[in-house]
C-alpha positions as CSV (number, residue, x, y, z in Angstrom):
1,M,0.0,0.2,-0.2
2,G,3.1,2.3,1.0
3,H,4.2,2.0,-2.7
4,F,0.7,2.9,-4.4
5,I,1.2,5.9,-2.1
6,N,4.7,6.6,-3.2
7,K,3.4,6.6,-6.8
8,I,0.4,9.2,-6.1
9,E,3.1,11.6,-4.3
10,I,5.3,11.2,-7.2
11,K,2.6,12.2,-9.9
12,N,1.4,15.3,-7.6
13,L,4.7,16.3,-7.6
14,N,5.5,16.0,-11.6
15,L,2.4,17.7,-11.7
16,R,3.4,20.4,-9.3
17,N,6.5,20.6,-11.1
18,L,4.9,21.2,-14.5
19,I,2.6,24.1,-13.3
20,I,5.7,25.8,-12.0
21,M,7.5,25.1,-15.3
22,E,4.4,26.5,-17.0
23,H,3.8,29.6,-15.0
24,S,7.9,30.4,-15.4
25,L,7.5,30.0,-19.1
26,I,4.6,32.3,-19.2
27,S,6.3,34.9,-17.2
28,N,9.3,35.1,-19.5
29,I,7.5,35.1,-22.7
30,V,5.1,38.0,-21.1
31,V,8.5,40.1,-20.0
32,S,10.2,39.1,-23.0
33,M,6.7,40.2,-24.9
34,R,7.0,43.9,-23.0
35,K,10.8,44.4,-23.4
36,Y,9.9,44.1,-27.4
37,Q,6.9,46.0,-27.0
38,K,9.0,49.0,-25.3
39,E,12.3,48.7,-27.1
40,N,10.1,49.4,-30.9
41,N,7.4,51.9,-29.1
42,V,4.4,49.9,-29.2
43,K,1.3,51.4,-28.0
44,K,-2.6,51.0,-27.8
45,Q,-2.2,47.3,-28.8
46,C,-4.3,45.5,-25.9
47,V,-6.2,43.6,-28.5
48,T,-2.8,42.5,-30.4
49,N,-1.1,41.6,-27.0
50,A,-3.6,39.9,-25.6
51,Q,-4.6,37.8,-28.9
52,Y,-1.1,36.6,-29.3
53,L,-0.4,36.0,-25.6
54,Y,-3.9,33.9,-25.5
55,D,-2.6,32.0,-28.6
56,T,0.6,31.4,-27.4
57,M,-0.9,30.0,-24.1
58,K,-3.9,28.2,-25.6
59,I,-1.5,26.0,-27.5
60,N,1.2,25.3,-25.4
61,L,-0.3,25.1,-21.9
62,N,-2.7,23.1,-20.5
63,N,-4.8,25.9,-18.2
64,N,-8.0,28.0,-18.4
65,V,-7.1,31.1,-20.4
66,K,-9.1,33.8,-21.5
67,T,-9.4,37.5,-22.0
68,K,-11.4,39.8,-20.6
69,A,-12.1,43.8,-21.0
70,V,-11.5,46.1,-18.1
71,F,-11.3,49.3,-17.3
72,V,-7.7,50.4,-16.3
73,F,-7.4,53.7,-13.7
74,S,-3.6,54.6,-13.1
75,D,-3.1,57.2,-9.9
76,N,0.5,58.8,-10.2
77,N,0.4,60.7,-6.6
78,Q,4.0,62.4,-7.5
79,E,2.7,64.2,-10.8
80,D,-0.8,64.4,-9.4
81,T,-2.1,62.9,-12.5
82,A,-4.7,60.2,-13.1
83,I,-5.4,57.9,-16.1
84,F,-8.6,56.2,-17.3
85,V,-8.4,53.7,-19.8
86,S,-11.7,52.0,-21.0
87,G,-10.6,49.9,-23.9
88,H,-8.2,47.5,-22.7
89,I,-7.9,43.3,-22.4
90,I,-5.7,41.3,-20.6
91,V,-5.3,37.6,-20.0
92,T,-6.4,35.9,-17.2
93,I,-5.7,32.4,-16.2
94,D,-8.5,30.2,-14.2
95,N,-10.5,33.9,-14.2
96,K,-8.1,34.8,-11.2
97,T,-4.9,35.4,-12.3
98,I,-4.7,38.7,-14.5
99,I,-1.7,39.0,-16.9
100,E,-0.9,42.6,-18.0
101,P,0.3,42.0,-22.0
102,S,0.8,45.6,-22.8
103,Y,3.9,47.3,-22.0
104,D,2.2,51.0,-22.1
105,I,-0.3,49.7,-20.0
106,Y,1.7,47.7,-17.2
107,C,4.0,50.2,-16.4
108,L,1.7,53.0,-15.5
109,E,2.1,54.0,-11.8
110,N,-0.3,52.4,-9.1
111,T,-2.9,50.3,-11.9
112,S,-5.8,49.2,-10.7
113,Y,-8.3,47.0,-13.2
114,F,-11.7,47.0,-12.8
115,D,-14.4,44.5,-15.0
116,N,-17.2,47.0,-14.6
117,I,-18.0,51.0,-13.9
118,K,-19.4,50.5,-10.5
119,D,-16.6,49.5,-9.2
120,L,-14.7,51.8,-10.8
121,V,-16.6,54.9,-9.6
122,S,-16.6,53.8,-6.0
123,I,-13.1,54.0,-5.5
124,F,-13.7,57.9,-5.7
125,D,-15.2,60.1,-2.9
126,D,-16.6,62.9,-4.8
127,K,-19.1,60.8,-7.5
128,I,-19.7,64.5,-9.4
129,E,-16.6,66.1,-9.8
130,L,-15.5,62.9,-11.3
131,K,-18.6,63.1,-13.3
132,S,-17.6,66.4,-14.2
133,K,-13.6,65.2,-14.9
134,I,-14.1,62.3,-17.2
135,D,-17.3,60.8,-19.6
136,I,-19.0,58.0,-17.9
137,K,-21.0,57.5,-21.1
138,K,-17.4,57.1,-23.3
139,L,-15.9,54.9,-20.7
140,I,-18.8,52.4,-20.8
141,Y,-19.3,52.7,-24.8
142,D,-15.8,51.8,-24.8
143,H,-16.1,49.1,-22.6
144,I,-18.9,47.4,-24.2
145,H,-16.9,47.1,-27.5
146,F,-13.8,45.8,-25.5
147,I,-16.4,43.1,-24.2
148,K,-17.4,42.2,-27.3
149,I,-13.8,41.8,-28.8
150,S,-13.0,39.8,-25.7
151,E,-15.7,37.5,-26.3
152,Q,-14.7,37.0,-29.9
153,I,-11.4,35.7,-28.6
154,N,-12.1,33.9,-26.2
155,N,-14.6,32.1,-29.0
156,G,-11.6,31.4,-31.0
157,E,-12.1,34.4,-33.6
158,F,-8.9,35.9,-34.7
159,I,-8.8,39.9,-33.5
160,I,-5.9,41.7,-34.4
161,T,-5.5,45.7,-34.7
162,D,-1.9,45.1,-36.4
163,K,-0.7,41.8,-38.3
164,K,2.5,43.3,-39.0
165,H,3.0,43.8,-35.2
166,Y,1.5,40.3,-34.1
167,N,3.8,38.6,-36.7
168,K,6.9,40.7,-35.7
169,Q,6.4,39.5,-32.0
170,A,5.8,36.3,-32.6
171,D,8.7,35.7,-34.9
172,Y,10.7,37.7,-31.7
173,I,9.3,35.9,-29.1
174,E,9.9,32.4,-31.4
175,K,13.0,33.2,-31.4
176,L,13.8,33.0,-27.6
177,Y,11.6,30.2,-26.8
178,S,12.0,27.9,-29.7
179,K,13.1,25.3,-27.6
180,H,10.1,25.6,-25.6
181,I,7.1,26.8,-27.1
182,I,5.1,25.5,-30.4
183,S,5.0,28.0,-33.1
184,L,1.8,29.4,-34.1
């Protein structure tokens, strides 16, 4: 009986090692994507970045990966500025772990993600002042548009905004990780 338990423990250990290796590979790919985007001054390509990361993860890893439309709020206290991003897509694992595939959003200070307008608005004490400073209707309109894009990606459609960027980033990542990933 003890021998049987050891086999189960070994299988569980191997599964844990596989999960750690998968997460390490994901982390390395995301860091490399951001490096590529920074070096090539890539901005406003969250759809293409999310599509590429989603594709790579779906093909290479055994996990529950999805894209998700979010609001992004960045509060930079040092410069007394705030940034709202209403049209943005991230990648999630098991609907718990958020992965930011876009360097231009990743590098913002004090970033928070919200999947609905109610939660975003709830972080502000003065709702009237907030409504005077931002266009809530536009935030909602943009968010709905990006929800539809995210749903299309999750349903297997290939949605990108810049084919050249997608292919160049893919070439860059696949060159770095050719021994570890299946090429798209």
